[in-house]
LOLUMBA-279745 format. One line per field, with one value per residue: residue number from 0; x, y, z of N, C-alpha, C in turn; residue in three letters. Coordinates in nm, 2 decimals. Example, Ala and Ser with C-alpha at 12.3 -4.5 7.8 and 13.67 -1.06 7.14 Angstrom:
pos <- c(0	1)
n_c1 <- c(1.32	1.28)
n_c2 <- c(-0.57	-0.22)
n_c3 <- c(0.78	0.71)
ca_c1 <- c(1.23	1.37)
ca_c2 <- c(-0.45	-0.11)
ca_c3 <- c(0.78	0.71)
c_c1 <- c(1.32	1.29)
c_c2 <- c(-0.33	0.00)
c_c3 <- c(0.78	0.79)
code <- c(ALA	SER)
END
This chain:
pos <- c(0	1	2	3	4	5	6	7	8	9	10	11	12	13	14	15	16	17	18	19	20	21	22	23	24	25	26	27	28	29	30	31	32	33	34	35	36	37	38	39	40	41	42	43	44	45	46	47	48	49	50	51	52	53	54	55	56	57	58	59	60	61	62	63	64	65	66	67	68	69	70	71	72	73	74	75	76	77	78	79	80	81	82	83	84	85	86	87	88	89	90	91	92	93	94	95	96	97	98	99	100	101	102	103	104	105	106	107	108	109	110	111	112	113	114	115	116	117	118	119	120	121	122	123	124	125	126	127	128	129	130	131	132	133	134	135	136	137	138	139	140	141	142	143	144	145	146	147	148	149	150	151	152	153	154	155	156	157	158	159	160	161	162	163	164	165)
n_c1 <- c(0.36	0.04	-0.08	-0.35	-0.38	-0.25	-0.23	-0.22	-0.26	-0.21	-0.07	-0.11	-0.01	-0.11	-0.15	-0.09	-0.07	0.19	0.44	0.45	0.35	0.52	0.72	0.59	0.42	0.18	0.22	0.33	0.25	0.31	0.60	0.66	0.60	0.77	1.03	1.01	1.02	1.28	1.45	1.51	1.60	1.43	1.20	0.86	0.71	0.45	0.20	0.26	0.14	0.03	-0.19	-0.31	-0.48	-0.61	-0.57	-0.84	-1.00	-0.90	-0.99	-1.12	-0.91	-0.81	-1.02	-1.03	-0.78	-0.80	-0.98	-0.86	-0.65	-0.78	-0.84	-0.98	-1.12	-1.04	-0.79	-0.62	-0.38	-0.34	-0.12	-0.07	-0.05	-0.07	-0.20	-0.27	-0.08	0.24	0.53	0.77	0.65	0.45	0.15	-0.07	-0.37	-0.71	-1.04	-1.13	-1.24	-1.22	-1.11	-1.13	-0.95	-0.93	-0.85	-0.88	-1.14	-1.25	-1.17	-1.32	-1.57	-1.58	-1.53	-1.72	-1.68	-1.51	-1.35	-1.05	-0.70	-0.47	-0.17	-0.06	0.13	0.30	0.30	0.29	0.49	0.66	0.65	0.44	0.14	-0.05	-0.34	-0.40	-0.46	-0.30	-0.04	0.01	0.04	0.29	0.64	0.84	1.07	1.42	1.52	1.32	1.27	1.48	1.38	1.16	1.26	1.37	1.14	1.03	1.21	1.17	0.89	0.89	1.04	0.87	0.66	0.77	0.80	0.55	0.43	0.58	0.62	0.49)
n_c2 <- c(-2.11	-2.17	-2.06	-1.98	-1.87	-1.64	-1.29	-1.14	-1.26	-1.18	-0.94	-0.62	-0.38	-0.05	0.17	0.37	0.25	0.25	0.44	0.71	0.75	0.62	0.71	0.87	1.04	0.92	0.66	0.52	0.28	0.08	0.11	0.03	-0.23	-0.30	-0.26	-0.47	-0.69	-0.66	-0.72	-1.01	-1.12	-0.99	-1.13	-1.19	-1.43	-1.42	-1.36	-1.09	-0.83	-0.62	-0.35	-0.36	-0.19	0.16	0.35	0.45	0.23	0.01	-0.18	-0.38	-0.55	-0.62	-0.76	-0.98	-1.09	-1.17	-1.36	-1.55	-1.63	-1.74	-1.58	-1.40	-1.07	-0.95	-1.05	-0.91	-0.69	-0.38	-0.15	0.17	0.52	0.82	1.12	1.25	1.21	1.27	1.29	1.05	0.89	0.63	0.44	0.18	0.05	-0.06	-0.14	0.12	0.44	0.57	0.83	0.98	0.87	0.76	0.50	0.33	0.37	0.24	-0.03	-0.07	-0.04	-0.27	-0.49	-0.46	-0.39	-0.24	-0.37	-0.44	-0.45	-0.17	-0.04	0.26	0.49	0.78	1.07	1.37	1.65	1.85	2.11	2.14	2.26	2.24	2.12	1.78	1.66	1.83	1.75	1.48	1.33	1.43	1.41	1.22	1.39	1.38	1.40	1.32	1.07	0.94	0.97	0.82	0.56	0.50	0.47	0.26	0.05	0.05	-0.02	-0.26	-0.42	-0.41	-0.54	-0.79	-0.88	-0.90	-1.09	-1.32	-1.65	-1.71)
n_c3 <- c(1.22	1.08	0.76	0.76	1.03	1.02	1.03	0.78	0.48	0.21	0.03	-0.11	-0.32	-0.40	-0.69	-0.99	-1.32	-1.57	-1.73	-1.71	-1.45	-1.27	-1.08	-0.91	-0.62	-0.58	-0.63	-0.43	-0.31	-0.50	-0.52	-0.26	-0.28	-0.48	-0.35	-0.15	-0.33	-0.44	-0.23	-0.14	0.10	0.28	0.24	0.28	0.25	0.15	-0.11	-0.31	-0.45	-0.72	-0.86	-1.21	-1.33	-1.32	-1.04	-0.94	-1.01	-0.90	-0.73	-0.85	-0.93	-0.70	-0.58	-0.76	-0.69	-0.42	-0.44	-0.63	-0.46	-0.25	-0.01	0.25	0.30	0.54	0.59	0.42	0.33	0.22	0.06	0.05	-0.06	0.16	0.19	0.41	0.60	0.73	0.54	0.58	0.79	0.88	0.89	1.04	0.99	1.04	0.91	0.85	0.71	0.39	0.36	0.14	-0.05	-0.36	-0.47	-0.23	-0.19	-0.42	-0.37	-0.13	-0.22	-0.43	-0.26	-0.08	0.17	0.46	0.61	0.61	0.62	0.62	0.50	0.56	0.38	0.45	0.25	0.26	0.24	0.50	0.43	0.25	0.17	-0.02	-0.17	-0.20	-0.46	-0.61	-0.58	-0.56	-0.80	-0.88	-0.97	-0.74	-0.52	-0.52	-0.26	-0.10	-0.18	-0.05	0.21	0.19	0.13	0.38	0.53	0.39	0.47	0.73	0.76	0.65	0.82	1.05	0.92	0.87	1.15	1.22	1.06	1.12	1.29	1.61)
ca_c1 <- c(0.22	-0.02	-0.11	-0.48	-0.38	-0.17	-0.32	-0.22	-0.23	-0.19	-0.02	-0.13	0.04	-0.19	-0.08	-0.13	0.01	0.23	0.58	0.43	0.32	0.61	0.79	0.50	0.38	0.06	0.26	0.41	0.22	0.38	0.71	0.69	0.61	0.92	1.12	0.99	1.07	1.43	1.52	1.47	1.63	1.33	1.07	0.75	0.65	0.32	0.18	0.29	0.08	-0.01	-0.31	-0.29	-0.59	-0.59	-0.61	-0.96	-1.06	-0.81	-1.09	-1.15	-0.80	-0.80	-1.13	-0.98	-0.67	-0.86	-1.07	-0.75	-0.56	-0.86	-0.82	-1.08	-1.07	-0.97	-0.65	-0.56	-0.31	-0.32	-0.02	-0.09	0.01	-0.15	-0.16	-0.30	0.02	0.36	0.64	0.86	0.58	0.34	0.04	-0.13	-0.51	-0.81	-1.18	-1.13	-1.30	-1.12	-1.05	-1.13	-0.85	-1.00	-0.83	-0.94	-1.29	-1.27	-1.15	-1.42	-1.70	-1.57	-1.53	-1.86	-1.65	-1.41	-1.28	-0.93	-0.58	-0.40	-0.03	-0.08	0.25	0.28	0.36	0.30	0.61	0.61	0.63	0.35	0.01	-0.14	-0.43	-0.35	-0.46	-0.20	0.10	0.01	0.08	0.41	0.75	0.90	1.18	1.53	1.54	1.20	1.31	1.56	1.31	1.07	1.35	1.38	1.01	1.00	1.29	1.12	0.77	0.93	1.07	0.74	0.58	0.83	0.76	0.40	0.42	0.65	0.54	0.53)
ca_c2 <- c(-2.08	-2.19	-1.93	-1.94	-1.80	-1.50	-1.17	-1.11	-1.36	-1.13	-0.80	-0.56	-0.23	0.02	0.29	0.39	0.19	0.34	0.51	0.85	0.76	0.54	0.77	0.98	1.02	0.84	0.52	0.47	0.14	0.00	0.13	-0.05	-0.37	-0.33	-0.27	-0.61	-0.78	-0.63	-0.76	-1.14	-1.14	-0.93	-1.20	-1.23	-1.55	-1.39	-1.31	-0.94	-0.82	-0.47	-0.36	-0.34	-0.09	0.29	0.38	0.45	0.10	-0.09	-0.26	-0.49	-0.61	-0.66	-0.87	-1.10	-1.15	-1.24	-1.49	-1.64	-1.67	-1.78	-1.50	-1.31	-0.93	-0.93	-1.11	-0.85	-0.56	-0.28	-0.05	0.29	0.65	0.89	1.26	1.30	1.16	1.34	1.23	0.98	0.83	0.54	0.39	0.06	0.08	-0.16	-0.09	0.27	0.50	0.59	0.96	1.04	0.80	0.69	0.35	0.28	0.38	0.13	-0.15	-0.09	-0.07	-0.39	-0.59	-0.43	-0.40	-0.16	-0.46	-0.50	-0.39	-0.08	0.03	0.40	0.57	0.93	1.15	1.50	1.71	1.94	2.24	2.14	2.28	2.22	2.00	1.64	1.66	1.92	1.70	1.32	1.28	1.48	1.31	1.24	1.47	1.30	1.42	1.26	0.93	0.89	0.95	0.70	0.44	0.46	0.43	0.11	-0.05	0.03	-0.08	-0.40	-0.48	-0.43	-0.65	-0.93	-0.91	-0.94	-1.23	-1.44	-1.74	-1.65)
ca_c3 <- c(1.22	0.96	0.69	0.80	1.13	1.00	1.02	0.66	0.37	0.07	0.04	-0.23	-0.33	-0.52	-0.77	-1.12	-1.42	-1.67	-1.71	-1.66	-1.31	-1.21	-0.97	-0.83	-0.47	-0.57	-0.66	-0.32	-0.28	-0.61	-0.49	-0.15	-0.32	-0.55	-0.25	-0.11	-0.43	-0.47	-0.12	-0.11	0.24	0.35	0.21	0.39	0.21	0.12	-0.23	-0.31	-0.58	-0.75	-0.98	-1.35	-1.37	-1.28	-0.90	-0.92	-1.05	-0.83	-0.65	-0.94	-0.92	-0.55	-0.56	-0.83	-0.63	-0.31	-0.51	-0.69	-0.35	-0.15	0.10	0.29	0.32	0.68	0.58	0.31	0.35	0.12	0.09	-0.03	-0.02	0.25	0.19	0.55	0.69	0.70	0.46	0.66	0.88	0.83	1.00	1.01	1.02	0.99	0.93	0.85	0.60	0.27	0.37	0.00	-0.14	-0.47	-0.47	-0.13	-0.21	-0.52	-0.30	-0.03	-0.31	-0.48	-0.16	-0.01	0.34	0.49	0.72	0.56	0.68	0.53	0.54	0.48	0.38	0.44	0.14	0.27	0.29	0.59	0.37	0.15	0.21	-0.14	-0.18	-0.23	-0.61	-0.67	-0.58	-0.55	-0.93	-0.93	-0.95	-0.60	-0.52	-0.46	-0.11	-0.05	-0.20	0.06	0.33	0.16	0.15	0.52	0.56	0.34	0.54	0.88	0.76	0.61	0.94	1.10	0.84	0.90	1.27	1.24	0.99	1.17	1.38	1.74)
c_c1 <- c(0.14	-0.08	-0.26	-0.49	-0.31	-0.27	-0.33	-0.18	-0.20	-0.16	-0.03	-0.10	-0.05	-0.13	-0.15	-0.02	0.08	0.35	0.56	0.39	0.43	0.67	0.71	0.47	0.28	0.09	0.34	0.39	0.29	0.53	0.76	0.70	0.73	1.02	1.12	1.05	1.23	1.50	1.46	1.48	1.51	1.19	0.97	0.67	0.49	0.31	0.19	0.25	0.06	-0.12	-0.25	-0.39	-0.54	-0.64	-0.76	-1.06	-0.98	-0.90	-1.11	-1.03	-0.78	-0.90	-1.08	-0.87	-0.70	-0.91	-0.95	-0.67	-0.67	-0.85	-0.94	-1.04	-1.01	-0.84	-0.56	-0.50	-0.29	-0.24	-0.04	-0.04	-0.10	-0.12	-0.19	-0.19	0.15	0.45	0.74	0.78	0.49	0.24	-0.02	-0.26	-0.60	-0.94	-1.20	-1.21	-1.18	-1.04	-1.03	-1.02	-0.94	-0.97	-0.87	-1.08	-1.34	-1.28	-1.28	-1.56	-1.70	-1.60	-1.66	-1.82	-1.53	-1.31	-1.15	-0.81	-0.53	-0.27	-0.04	0.05	0.24	0.35	0.36	0.42	0.58	0.59	0.53	0.20	-0.08	-0.23	-0.36	-0.34	-0.35	-0.05	0.12	0.06	0.23	0.52	0.80	1.04	1.31	1.54	1.43	1.21	1.38	1.47	1.20	1.15	1.36	1.26	0.99	1.09	1.22	1.00	0.79	0.97	0.95	0.68	0.63	0.80	0.63	0.36	0.49	0.59	0.59	0.52)
c_c2 <- c(-2.09	-2.05	-1.88	-1.85	-1.66	-1.39	-1.12	-1.23	-1.32	-0.99	-0.74	-0.41	-0.18	0.14	0.29	0.32	0.27	0.40	0.63	0.86	0.69	0.60	0.88	0.94	0.92	0.69	0.46	0.31	0.05	0.00	0.05	-0.20	-0.41	-0.33	-0.42	-0.70	-0.77	-0.69	-0.90	-1.17	-1.08	-1.01	-1.22	-1.35	-1.53	-1.35	-1.15	-0.90	-0.65	-0.47	-0.33	-0.22	0.05	0.27	0.36	0.33	-0.02	-0.20	-0.39	-0.60	-0.70	-0.76	-1.00	-1.16	-1.22	-1.37	-1.59	-1.70	-1.73	-1.71	-1.40	-1.18	-0.89	-0.99	-1.04	-0.73	-0.50	-0.18	0.06	0.43	0.71	1.04	1.33	1.28	1.22	1.24	1.17	0.90	0.74	0.50	0.27	0.07	-0.05	-0.10	0.05	0.32	0.54	0.74	1.03	0.98	0.72	0.55	0.28	0.27	0.26	0.01	-0.18	-0.12	-0.22	-0.50	-0.58	-0.45	-0.30	-0.24	-0.52	-0.40	-0.28	-0.03	0.15	0.47	0.71	0.99	1.31	1.56	1.82	2.06	2.24	2.17	2.28	2.12	1.88	1.63	1.72	1.85	1.56	1.27	1.35	1.40	1.33	1.30	1.36	1.29	1.34	1.11	0.87	0.86	0.84	0.56	0.40	0.42	0.28	0.01	-0.06	-0.04	-0.23	-0.48	-0.52	-0.54	-0.79	-0.97	-0.96	-1.07	-1.33	-1.52	-1.69	-1.77)
c_c3 <- c(1.10	0.90	0.74	0.93	1.13	0.99	0.87	0.57	0.24	0.09	-0.11	-0.23	-0.44	-0.58	-0.91	-1.23	-1.51	-1.64	-1.65	-1.51	-1.22	-1.08	-0.92	-0.70	-0.46	-0.59	-0.54	-0.29	-0.39	-0.57	-0.36	-0.21	-0.40	-0.46	-0.19	-0.20	-0.46	-0.34	-0.07	0.04	0.33	0.31	0.33	0.35	0.20	-0.04	-0.21	-0.45	-0.59	-0.86	-1.12	-1.41	-1.28	-1.13	-0.87	-0.96	-0.99	-0.75	-0.73	-0.94	-0.78	-0.53	-0.64	-0.76	-0.50	-0.35	-0.54	-0.57	-0.23	-0.01	0.13	0.31	0.44	0.68	0.47	0.37	0.22	0.15	-0.01	0.02	0.07	0.25	0.33	0.65	0.64	0.64	0.57	0.77	0.81	0.94	0.94	1.06	0.96	1.01	0.93	0.72	0.50	0.28	0.22	-0.09	-0.23	-0.48	-0.37	-0.13	-0.31	-0.45	-0.20	-0.12	-0.37	-0.38	-0.07	0.16	0.34	0.60	0.64	0.61	0.57	0.59	0.47	0.51	0.36	0.33	0.16	0.33	0.39	0.54	0.27	0.21	0.10	-0.12	-0.24	-0.39	-0.67	-0.67	-0.59	-0.70	-0.97	-0.90	-0.79	-0.62	-0.46	-0.32	-0.04	-0.07	-0.10	0.19	0.32	0.18	0.29	0.56	0.51	0.42	0.68	0.87	0.72	0.74	1.02	1.05	0.88	1.05	1.31	1.17	1.03	1.28	1.52	1.84)
code <- c(MET	ALA	ALA	SER	LYS	LEU	LYS	TRP	GLN	LEU	ILE	PHE	GLY	ILE	GLY	ASN	PRO	GLY	PRO	GLU	TYR	ARG	SER	THR	TYR	HIS	ASN	VAL	GLY	PHE	LEU	MET	ILE	GLU	HIS	LEU	HIS	LYS	HIS	PRO	ASP	LEU	SER	LEU	SER	LEU	PRO	LEU	LEU	THR	ASN	THR	THR	TYR	MET	ASN	GLU	THR	GLY	LYS	ASP	VAL	LYS	LYS	ALA	LEU	ARG	ALA	HIS	ASN	VAL	LYS	PRO	GLU	HIS	LEU	LEU	VAL	ILE	HIS	ASP	ASP	SER	ASP	ILE	SER	LEU	GLY	LYS	TYR	LYS	ILE	SER	PHE	ASP	ARG	ASN	SER	ALA	GLY	HIS	LYS	GLY	ILE	GLU	SER	ILE	MET	THR	GLN	LEU	LYS	THR	LYS	LYS	PHE	TRP	ARG	LEU	ARG	ILE	GLY	ILE	ARG	PRO	ALA	ASP	ASN	GLU	LYS	GLU	ALA	LEU	GLU	PHE	VAL	LEU	LYS	LYS	ILE	LYS	PRO	ALA	HIS	ARG	LYS	ILE	LEU	ALA	THR	VAL	PHE	ALA	THR	ALA	THR	GLU	PHE	LEU	LYS	THR	GLU	THR	GLN	ALA	LYS)
END
């Protein structure tokens, strides 16, 4: 199947740069991209990128990447954390509001559209009733890392299925 007919032509994982944010829940988008890069057998043959700016400015990097790769927003897949989804689950969505996610708001503002794909990876533990701002920048607990590793593997298989020629 030609690249122009693929649902996704560019995958962009978002998070915050810097060692202090590296293993936080808010950086699940970065961690998923790392997972894809570390497993060449899982290669999707698509550009796999991350932002160099902070989360709330990530739209600038996404806009530059779309221009550089000549990709329209509707062929973009953004991978990010979602505190409204339970840890261990993920959802694919298109043309949805940001639900308060500052990185997604930045992307929507820069692209002037919400018509792009999102892989929303759940980060809310079942026993956590705190506001998202109280836990998204905390280090991921070891038990939660194992759960996320399973989600990354499952989501990767889904992405492979969706990007392969039919």
